N, C-alpha and C positions, 0 to 999 in steps of 0.2 A: 504493500500500500504506500509506503514511504517513497519507494522508487517511482511509482506511478505519479504521485503528487509532485515529485521533483521534475519529472518529464513534462507534466502538465504546465508547471510554472515556467519551464524552459520554452515551451511553445508560446506562452503568453508574452514572455520577454523577447522572443525572437533571437535567441542566443546563437542559432545556426542559420546560415543563409545559403550555403553551397551544399547541394545534395547529390553530387556526382560520385561520392564514395561513401563507405560506411553502410550501416544497416538500412535497408529499404523500408522495413517496418517502422523504424524510428523516424525516417524521413516523412513517411505518409502521415504519421501521428503529428509531428511537429508542424507540418503544413496544414493539415486538416482542421485542427482545433481552432486556430485564429480565423481561418476561412469560414468555418461554421458560425462562429460568433459574429463575424462581419456580416453574414447574410441575415442572421437574426436581427441585427441592428437595422439593416436595410428594410426588412419587413416591418419593423416598428415604426418607420417613418409614416407609412400608410395608415397603420392602426391608430397611432397617436393623433394624426390629423383628423381622421374620420371621427374619432371619439369626441374630440372637442368641438368640431364643426357641427356634429349632429345635435349639439345642445343649442345651436343658433336656430336651426329649423330645417325643414325639408328642402327649401329652395337653396340654402347654402350647401347642403350635401349634394344636390343635383348640380350645382355650379362646379364643385370639385370633381364630380364624376364626369361631366362633359369635358372639362378641361383636360383631365387625365387621359381620357380616351384619345384626344388629339395629340397629347404629349407623348403618346406611344411612339410616334415617329422620332422624337428626340431621343427617347430611351433606346430605340433600336440602333440608332447611330452610335450612341454611347456604348452599348453592349458590344457592337461589332468592333469598335476601336479598342475597347478593353481586351477583347480576345486577341486582337493583333498585337497590342502592347505586351501582353503576357508571352506570346510566341516569340516575338523579336527580342525582347529584353532577356528572356530566359536563355535563348540561344547564345547571345553575346556573353552572358554571365558564364555559361558553360564553357565557352571558348576562352575564358579568362581575360576578357577585354572590358574592364569597367568603364574606360573612356568611351568606347563604342556604344556600350549600353547607355551611357549618359547622353550620347548624341541621339539615340533612339527616343529617349524620354523627352528631349527638347523638341523633336519633330512631333511627338504625340501631343505635346502642349500646343504647338502651333496649329496643327490640324484640328485639334479639339476646339480651339478658339474660333478658327475660321468657319467650321461647320456649325458651331453654336450661334454665330452671327447669322449665317444663312438660314438656319432653322428657327431661331428665336425672334429675329426682327419682324418677319411677317406676322407671326402670332401676336407680338406686342403691339404692332401698329393696327392690325385688324382684329383686335380682341372681341369687339362687339359682333363683327361678322362671323367669327369662329363660333361663338355661342349660338348665334342665330341659325347658322347652317347645321349645327348639331341638334337643333330642335328646341332650343331654349325660348320660352315665352318672353314678351317685352319686359316684364318685371324682372325676370331672372337676368336678362341681358343687361338691363340698367344697373342692377345691384351687384352683379357678379363680374362685370367686365374688368374692374380694377384688379380682382384676384387673378383672372386669366392673363391680364397684361403683365403683372409682376412675375408670375410663374414663368412665362415665356421669356421675360427679360433676364431671368436667372438661368437660362440655358447654359451659359459658360460654366456655372457652378455645378449644374446637374451632370453635364458631360465630363468635366474634369474629375469630379468625384469618382466616377466610374473608371475612366481611362487611367488615371494615376493609380487607382487601386490595382488595376490590371498590371501596370508597370511594376508596382511594388511586389505583387505576387510573383511575377516573373523573376524579379531580383532575389526572391527568397525572403523578402521582408513582409511576409503575410501579417505579422503581428502589428506592423506600423499601419497597414491598410485597415486592420481591425480597430485599432485605436482611433483612427480618423473618423470612423463611423460612430464609435462611442462618443467622441467629442461632438460630432454633428447632431446626433440624436439627443444627447444630454441637453444641449442648447435649445433644440427644438421643443423638447418636453417642458423645459422651464419657461420658454418664451410664449408658447402657444396660448395657455390660459391668460397670461398677462396681456398679450397684444390683442387677443380676441375679445376678452371681456373687460379689460382694464383693471389696474390695481393702483390705488393711491393717486399720485399725480399723473400716472400713465393712462391715457384715455383708451377706451376699447375701440378697436377698428373693425370688429365683426369678422366676416370671412376673409377679408384682405389681411387681417392680422395673422391668419394661418399661413398665408403666403410669405409674409414678412418673417415669421419665425422660422419657417422651413428654409427660406433663402439665406437667412443669417447663419443657421446651423450648417448648411451645406458649404457656404463660403468659408467659414472658419475651418471646417474639415479639410477643404482644399488647401487653405493656407498652411495647415499643419502638415499635409502631405508634401507640399513644396519645401517647407522648412526641413522635413526629414530627408528628402531626396538631396537637397543641396548640402546638408551636413554629413550625409553618409559617405564613407570612403571604402566601405567593405566590398560591395559587389557592383556598385554603380556610382559614377562620378558625374554630377550634374552642375554645370556652371551656367546660370541664366544669362550671363553677359555674352555668351556665345550662341544665343538663340537666333540663328540665321537659317533660312530654309535650305534643306538638303534634298534636292529633287529625287535622287536615287532612293533614299530612305523613305521619303513620302510616298513614292510610287509603290514601294514594297509594302508599306504600312496600309495603304488604301486597298491594295490587292488582297491582302489577308483579311482586312476589315470587312470587305464586301461580302465575303462568305459568312462571317459572323453575324452581320446585320441581316443577311438573307435568311439565315437559320431562325433568328428571332421572329422575323416577319412571317415566315412560312408557318411556324408554330402558332403564332398569335392568330393568324387568319384561320387556321384550321379550328381553333377553339371557338372563334366567332361563328363559323358555319355550324359547328356541333350545337352551340347554344341556340342557333336559329332553328335547327331541326327539332330540338327539345321543346322550344317555345310553342310548337304546334300542338303540344299535349297539355298546355296550361301553365299558369304562373307557379303553381305548387311544384310542378316537375322541375322548372328552372331553379326555384328556390332550393330544393333538395340537392340538385346537382351542384349549385354554387357553394353550398355549405360543405359538401363532400370534397370538392376541389380545394377549397381553402384549408380544410383539415389536412389533406394530402400534401399540399404545398408546404405547410408549416412543419409537418412531421418528417419530410424527406430533406430538410435543410442539411443534416449531416451527410446525406448522399451527395449533394452538390459540393460540399466541402471536400469530400474525397475525390470527386470528379475534377475539381479545380486543382487539387494537389497533384493528380496524375498529369494534368496539362503542364504544370511547372516542372515536374520531374522529367517528363519526356523532353521538353525543350532544353533544359539544362544538360541532360545527359547526351542528347544529340550534339549539342554544342561542344561537349567534352570529348566527342568521338567515342561514346559508349552506347551504341544503338541497342546492344543486348540488355544493358541495364535499364535503358529507357523502356524497352518492351516488358521486361520483368516488373518494373514499377507499375505499369498500367495494369497488367494482369493481377498483380497483388492487390492493388487498390480496388479493382473490380470484384475480386473475391471477397474482400472485407465488406464492400458495399452490399454484396449479395447476402452475406450473413446478417447484416444489419436489417436489410429490407425484409428478409424472411421473418425475423422477429416482429417487425412492424406489421407485416402481412398477417401473421397469426393473431396479433392483438386486434387488428381491424376485423378479421373474420369472426372472431369469437366475442368481441365486445363492441361492435359497431353501434348497436342500438344505444348503449349507455353513453358512448362518446358523442354521437349526434344529438342526444337528448340534452346535452349541455348547451347547445346552441339554439334549439327550437323544440317547441312542445306540440306542434301540429302533427297529428298521426300520419297523414299522407306525405308530408314533407320528410318526416323521419324515415318512412318506408323507402322513399326514393333514394335518400342519401345513404341509407344502409345498403341497398342494392348496389349503388355506385361503388361504395368502398369495398364491398365484398368481391365484386367482379374485378375491379382494378387490381386488388391485391393478389389475385390468382396469377397475374403476370409479373409479379415483383422480381422473381428470379431473373427473368429476361430484362426487365427495366434496369436492374442494377448494373448489368454489363453494358447495356446500351448507353446509359448516361456517361459512364466512365470512359468507355472506348471512344465515343464521339468526342469528348473533351480531350482525350489523348491525341486524337487526330488534329484537333484544333491547336493543341500545344505544339505539335510538330510543324505547324504552319500550313497544314493541308485543310483549309476551311471549305474548299470546294467540294470535297467528297461528302462530308456530313450534310452539306446543303442539298446535294443531289439526292442523297438517301432520304432526307426529310421531305423533299418535294414528292418523291415516289410514295413513301409510306403514308404521309399525311394527306396529300391532295389527290393522289391517284388511287390509293387503297382506302384510307380511313373514311374520308367524307362520303364517297359513293357507297361504301359498305355500310356506314351508319344509316344512310337514307334507305338502303335496300332492306336491312334487317328491321329497322324501326317501322317503316310504312308498307313496303311490299311484302316482306315475309311476315309482317304482323306481330313482331316481337315487342313493339312499343319502345319506351325509354330504355329498357335493358339492352335492346339491340344496339343503341348508341354506345352504351358502356362496353359491350362486348367488342364493338368495332375499335374502340380505343385500345383495349387490352390486346387485341389481335395485331393491330398495326404497330403498337409499341414493341411487341414481341418480335415482329418481323423486322423492325428497325434494328433491334439488338442483334439478331441473327446475321443480317447483312453487314452491319458494322464490324462484327467479330470476323466474318469471312474476309472482308477488305483489310482489316488490321493484320490478320495472320499472313496475308500476302506480302506485307512489309514494304510496299512502295513508298509509304510515308517516311521511311528512314532516309530517303534520298532527296526529300524536298528541301530546297534552298530558300532561306529567308534572311 
C-alpha cells in the first residue's frame, strides 16, 4: 500500500517525463493518473456551469445549450490540434530534441491563435444571428447574446487550453496539464456564483456572469501552462521570443490535426443522427438515452486516461527508435483498459437500475436507460481495445487511419443499422443500442487488425 501511495504521488508530481525505458506498467500508471484527473476537471466545467445557470431559469440554460452546440466547431478544432500536438511533441521528446519540441509548441500556439480568431470572430460579431439560427426566440436572443458573444471571444483560451494540454502530455508533463485544469476549474467554481448572482459590492451579471467566470478560469489555466512550458528544461524548451512561423512544422501540424478534428466531427455527427432516430419514439426515450450516455461518459474517464497514455508512449518510443516498445505499450494499456471496463460492465449489468435511479424517478425513462447501459456494456471488451488502439495510432501521427475507420463504422454501418433495427426490423430503441454496440465492436476489430500490420511504425511527423 505504501509503495502504491508513493507511485500515486509521483504521478501527481510528474517526477518522470521520459518513458522510453524502464517499466511499461509504471509508465502507463504515471501517465494515466494525471490524465484521468485532467479529464474529470474538464467534465466539471460543464457540470458547474449548468448547475449555477439552471438557478437563473430555463431561458438561461437554453442560451448555454444553443451556444455550446455551435461551439462544437471550436472544440473540434481544439481537439484535432491537441492530438497533433501530442504526436509531434512526443516524437521530438523521444528523439531527445527538447529544442525541436519547443519549436513545435511555438507553432501550436501560433496556429491555435490564428484558428481561434477565424472561428471566434464571426461568432462574436454575429452572436444574435447565431442564437436566432439555432432557434432561439426574440427574448432569448436579446438576453443571451452577451453570453454567446463573450464565449466566442474566449476562443483563444478554449483552444489553447486544449492544445497546450496536448503538448504537455506529449512532453510527458501530464501532471502540469492536470494542474492547469485544476486551476481553471477552481477559479470557475469560485467565480460562477459570485458573477452570476452577485456578492457584496460585486453586482450579479446573470448568465453572462457564467461566461465571465469560465473565460477567466480558462485564461488563467492557459497562463499557467505557458509559464510551465517556458520554465521547463527537462523535455521541452520553449522561448516565446522566438515565436516566428515555421511553415514546415505548421504544414505537418495541420496535416495531423485534420485527422483528429475529423474523428471528433464524425463521432459527434453520428450521435446526433442516433438521437434523431430515438426522438421518433418520444421524449422519454431520448431522456433515458441521454442519462445513460452521461453515466457512461463519466465512468469511462479512466479509459480515456489510459488511451491518452498509450498515445504519448507510442510517440515517445517511436521517436527513440523503439517501435517494439511502442507496440508493447499500446497492447499493455489496452489490456489494462479491458480489465477495467469488464469490471465497469459487470457493475452496469447487475446494478443499472439503482445507478439510473439516482438521476431520474420516471419508470419509463429508467427502463430505457437501463436497457442502454446493459446493451452497451456487452461490448466493453471490444470498446477497451478500440479506444486505446485508435489513440495509439493517433500518437504515432497516423490520424488518417482512425478517421477512415470511424467514417466506415459510424456512418456506413452504425447509422443505417440503427435505423434498420429500430424501424424496419421493429426492435425499437434497443435496436439503436445494439447498433452502437455492434459498430463499436467492429471498430475495435478493424483497429486491432490495422495496428498489428505495423504500418504506423513508419509514419513520419
